TORMARKE-991536 format. One record per residue (C-alpha): x, y, z. Coordinates in steps of 0.25 Angstrom, whole numbers, plus 5000, padded with zeros to 4 digits. Layout:
XYZ/...
REM end
This chain:
500050005000/500550144996/500950235008/500350365004/500450495012/500050645010/501250725004/502050765016/502250915014/500750935010/500250855022/501150935031/500751065026/499251025028/499550975042/500351085048/500351205037/500851315047/501951235053/503351285049/503951185040/505351245037/506251355041/507351405031/508251525034/507251635037/506051565030/505051465035/503851385029/502651315035/502251185030/501151245022/502151345016/503151235013/502051155006/501551274998/502951304993/503251164990/501951154982/502351274974/503751214972/503051084967/502351174956/503751224952/504251084951/503151034943/503151154934/504651124931/504150984927/504450904940/503450784941/503050684951/503950564953/505150624946/506450634952/506950774954/508350814959/508450924970/509750994972/509451104983/509951164995/509351165009/508351275007/506851305009/506651294994/507251154994/506251105004/505051164996/505651094983/505850954990/504350954995/503851004982/504450884976/503750794986/502450864982/502650824968/503050684971/504450704965/505650624969/506750724974/508150684971/508850764982/510250804978/511450834987/511750974983/513250954986/513450854974/514150884961/513350904949/513850764944/513350694957/512050764956/511850724941/512150584945/511050584955/510050654946/510350554935/510250434944/508850484950/508350514936/507950654941/507050734932/507350874937/508350944946/508051054955/509251124960/509651254968/510251364960/511551364968/511751224962/511751264948/513251234947/512951094948/511951094936/512951054925/513050954914/512950844924/511450884927/511050934913/510250804911/509250854921/508150964921/508551054932/508051184939/508451274950/507651284962/507651434961/507051424946/506051314950/505451394961/505351514952/504451454942/502951454941/502451334948/501351244943/500251184952/500951054956/500450914956/500750874970/500750744978/499750744989/500150604993/501450534993/501750384993/502750355004/503450254994/503750364984/505050424982/505250564989/506750584988/508050534982/509350554989/510650504985/511550444995/512950494995/513550364989/514750314997/515150234984/514750264970/513550344966/512450384976/511150314977/509750384977/509050354989/507550334987/506750404999/505250394999/504250475005/504050355015/505550355018/505450505022/504150485030/504650375038/505950445041/505250555047/504250465055/505450385060/506150515064/504950575071/504750445079/506150445084/506350595087/504950625090/504150745084/503850875091/502950985085/504051085088/505151005080/505951085070/507051015062/508351085057/508851045044/510251085040/510550955033/510350955017/508950935012/509650845001/510050745012/509050655019/509350715032/508850845027/507650795018/507150715030/506950835038/506050895027/505250765028/505150765043/504650915043/503450885034/503150755041/503250805055/502750945052/504051015058/504851125053/506251115048/507351225049/508151215036/509551255034/510251275021/511551215027/512051175041/512551285050/512751265064/512451405069/511251415061/510851275066/510951315080/510251445078/509051385071/508951265081/508651365092/507951475084/506951385077/506851275088/507351165080/507151035087/507850935078/509050945068/509650845058/511150845059/512450775057/513650765066/514550875059/513350975060/513050935074/514450955079/514451095073/513151125080/513651075093/514951155092/514251285088/513251275100/514451285109/513851305123/512451335118/511351235116/510151215107/508751245111/508051145121/507051095111/508051045101/507750895100/508950845093/509950835082/509650715072/511050675069/511350595056/512550585047/513250475054/513750435068/514050555076/515250565085/514950545100/515650675104/514650755096/513450685102/514050705116/514250855113/512750855109/512350795122/513150905129/512351005121/511050945124/510850915109/510050795106/510650715095/509950595088/510850515080/510250465067/510650365056/510050375043/510350395028/509750435015/509150295013/508350305026/507850445024/508650505035/508750435049/508350295051/509050275065/508950385075/509350395090/508050425098/508150555107/508150475120/509450395116/510250515112/511150505124/511150365128/511350315113/512350425109/512950385096/511850295091/511050325079/509850265087/508750165083/508050155070/506850255068/505450185071/505150145056/506550095054/507449975057/508949955058/509849835058/511349805059/511849705049/513049625048/513849595035/513249455035/511849515035/511549475050/511049575060/512149625069/511949615084/511949745093/513349815093/513849755080/514049845069/513449815055/512749875043/511549965047/510349925039/508949995041/507549985037/506250065037/505250145029/506250265029/507250185021/507450205006/506850104997/508150104989/508950184979/508450254967/508750174954/509750084962/509049954964/510449884967/510749984977/509449964983/509549814984/510949824990/510549925001/509149885004/508849745008/507449695013/507149835017/508449855025/509349975020/510849935022/511450065026/512950035025/513150095038/513750025050/513150025064/512749945076/511549935085/511749925100/510949835109/509749935110/509749945095/510350085093/511150105080/512550155081/513050195067/514550165065/514850205050/514650175035/515050035031/515850105020/516550185030/516950075039/518450055041/519049915043/520449915049/521049785052/519749715053/519149825062/517949905059/518250055061/517050155060/517550295055/516350365063/516950315076/518350375073/517650505068/516950515081/518250505089/518850605080/517650705081/517750695096/519150765096/518850915099/519750965087/519050875076/518050945068/517650825059/518250685056/518050575046/518650435046/518850335034/519650215031/521050215024/521650085018/522750025026/523649905022/523649845036/522249875041/521449885028/520950015033/521250125043/520450245048/520850385044/520250515049/519950645042/519950765052/519450905052/519950975064/519351105071/519851235067/521051285075/521351135080/522751085081/522350945082/523550855077/523550715071/524250665083/523150715093/522050655084/522750515083/522950515099/521450565100/520950445092/521950345098/521350375111/519950345107/520050245095/520550105094/521850115087/521350055074/520250165073/521250275075/521350345061/522750315054/522650445047/522050585051/521850685040/521550825044/520550895034/519651015033/518350955030/517750815029/516850765018/515450765021/514150745013/512950845014/512450765026/513750795033/514150645033/515550615032/516050565018/517050455022/517150405008/517750545005/518850525015/519150385009/519250454995/520150555001/521050445006/521050364993/521350494985/522650514994/522150654998/522850635011/524150565008/
REM end
């Protein structure tokens, strides 16, 4: 039986028309106003030739207009191919071609990316699109939860990225699972300083219309603006990653956030324990999460009541979801034993666009094989260790880069740290570290070696330390360890 629901935005505008939907810079829109503007934008899109069931590329910044266009595409029943605006024109062309997109809508400031690589596709700037005379659009009053809402391409650790299919049902159940875990308050307000082209950002839009709560949208992350808006607009929840959280904590100094702030929803990989402990001291609730593009944001999250007793854990699977740890032989790992994290639930993708082989490889009997390594403790709490592809095997011992990075980040003079494996004749692989030190620091190689030697088993101490100005991170601020490996292979640090 088909699962049919009212169009999300249209329903929300009907239920609570006068509630604030979004704050952006000095502007704000109610849900009624957001629906009306999205309806007009749908008319612009249809007048341009956009039709139901087409795939349409979207290359936009965090902006109020972007929110309007994304909801306009939903009103039309169009499948949005949401593009990372940091990609090169060649990378963008590959994804647009792979998704068989019919059109591309892009920000005027990205005109330099519109070269011969993308000439095959009919394109229009957001600015020109919204200046056209709209037609009366044919909107979708109802949606089928099985239908595709968005396509987001994974970063692709090897080879070309894959287009992850995200249905309306995936987004719905992601929002429901999050609410059942964190609770829902009529005064909630969510701050979004992560990219809307990433699932962490897009999922905030979906929660907003499903819950009926406002979001504060920032064009990019700025720690001082974040702290100011959390206090001024009484933000209750913020989605954040470790590097962003560290900057917030450092900038707060001796001050604190307002008393009604409910928590930081922390994603982007395991967080170093010293950072979590600093948040405890600042009375900032932190709920670690585990999720990915394929799970339409979080699928495992630490419940508020365990934020202190299970510090460092990503928590338990959200109410609609399941998790297991699988050994290499396919058996289920007992408590405390690391293995591959596999997940299942209605928020998990049905597969990859136009990639049946990849879908069969990664999704088996409804279980998504994440490629991540972790373990469950005796009470069923998940601890994420690392990506399987990032695992360092040295002399038969498993070394998890995140563990070493957490130690390095606990040093007061270390601003950022990344660890990867380097080939070694004797041990197979050995860990090496890339360090960004704080301005004005005189931290020496010898001090760092001694610091690690006192806190790590000898085989875990990095064999080389490279001091650099900036680590490679993607739009979601996740560390790109494969780039570190490439630097080593290229001999950049010989």
